N, C-alpha and C positions, 0 to 999 in steps of 0.2 A: 830463446824460443818465445814467441808471442802467445798470449792467451787467446784461445779460440772460443767462439760462442756456438760452434756446431754441436748439435745434440747427438750424444752417443746413442746407439741402438743396443740396448741391453736385452732385448727380447730373446728368450730361450736360455739365457745365461743363469747359472746357479751361484748362489751366495749362501753358504751354509745349508740350511734346510729349505731355503726359498728358491723358487724358480720364477724368473720374471716372465709375466704373461703378456702384458701390454702397457703402453704409456698410460699414465693417469694425469689428472689435472694437477698443475703445479701447486706446490705448497709454498706460498709466498712467491719468491722469485726463483725457487729451486725446482728443478725437474724432478718429477716423481714417477714411480712405476707401480702398477698393480702386480703383486707377487702372490704365488700360491705356495703354501707350506707343505711339507711331506705329510703332515697330519690332516691336510685338506682345508685348513683355514686360509683365509686371504687377508692381505694387509697392503696398504699403500705406503711406500717407503721412498725417501729422497735418495737420489743417485749417490750423493756424497756419503750417506750412511751405509748404503750397500757396499760401495767400493772400499770404504775404510774398515768394513767388518763390524761396524757398530750394531747393526741389526742383522741377525742371521736366522730368525724364526718369526712366526706370527705372534709369539708370546707364549706358545705352548710349553716351551722349555723352562720358562720361569714358573709355571704352575706345578711342575714336577720337582722332586728333590733333585737339585742339580749338583754336579760334582765338577770342580775345576781341575786344571792340570796339576795343581798342587795337592789334590786329594782332599780338599775342604768341601764340606757339605753346607749348603745354604738353604734355609727354609724361611720363606717370607722375609728375606733380606737379613736374616740372622745366621751367623756362622756358628755351627754346632761346636766345632773344635775350639773356637775362641771362648765360648761360654765355659767349656770344660777346663781350659787352661787357666782361666781367671788370672791372666797376667796383669801386672801393674806397670803402667807407663813409667819411663825413666824420669819424667818431670813431676811425678806424683810426690807431693811433699807430706801427705798425711800417712802414707803407708797402707791405706785401705782404698781399693778401687771405688770410685763414686762418692767419696767423702772429701770435701774441700773446706778450707777456712775462708769465710767471707768477712773481711775486715770492716766493711761498711756497716754490717749488722752485728759484728763481733760475735758471730755464731758459726757453728759447723753446719754445712749444708750436705744433705745426702740425696743422691739421685741414682737412677738406674736407666739404662738404655735397652729397649727391647722392641724388636720388630720395627725399627725405624722411628720409635717414639721415645722421647726422654720423659721419664716420670719423676717429678719432684717429690721427694719423700719427706721434706720438711727441713727446718732449721732448728738446731739444738745447741743449748749452752754447753753441754758436755760432749766431748769427742766420743766417749763410749756409747752414748745414746744414739749418735749419728751412725756409728759403725754397726750397732745392733739393728737399727732400722734398715740399713743396707743389706745385712745378712738375711733378715726376714723377707725382704723384697726379692732377693736372689732365690730363696726357697720357694716363694710364691710364684714368681714369673718363670724362672729357669727350671725348677724341679719337675713340674708336670710336662713342660715342653720337651725336656731331655728324655723323660720316661716315654712319652708318646713317640718321639723320634726313634728311640731304641726299639720299641715294640713294632713300629712300622718297618724298620730296617730288617728285623728278624723275620717278618712275614714276607718281605719282598725279595730277600736274598735267597738264592737256591741253596739247599742243604748240600754240604760238601762231604757228607759221609761217604766213605768208600772210595774217595778219590785218591 
C-alpha cells in the first residue's frame, strides 16, 4: 500500500481527554490540530501524537497526582513507590544506591536523583562517608516529600468508615 499525503480530518474525534476542534498551523512538516480538553484547556497537537496516544490531555493530568495502570503514583516526575522501595539495581557494585567508585579520582562519589534532577553530593575518600552523605540526602529530599504526599493522600481520599 502506497503512502498517501491526503490530510485526515480528525475534527470532532476524541483522544483521551482531548476533542479535536479544528485544524491548526502545521508544526514543522507535521499536520497539527487545535484540541479542547475536558478541563476546558486548549492545546495544539500533532496528528501523529494524537493517533499514537502520546498526548491525551492539555497537560492538566500531569499537574495532578497521577496513577498509572500499575498503581504507581508520580508527583513532579518522581515515583513515590520507587522512593519507598529503595531498591538497588543489579549492576550496583557498592551495595548502596547512589554511591559509586570513580577510579579516575580514586574516590567514592555520592549522588541522588529527585524530581528529574541529579544532585551531586560530593566525592569521598572513605566509602562510609559517601554512604552517610547519601542517607542524609535521602532524609532531606525524600523525607518531607513522602510526608507531604501521605498528608495530601489522606485529605483527598474519601473516608471508608462504615463501608
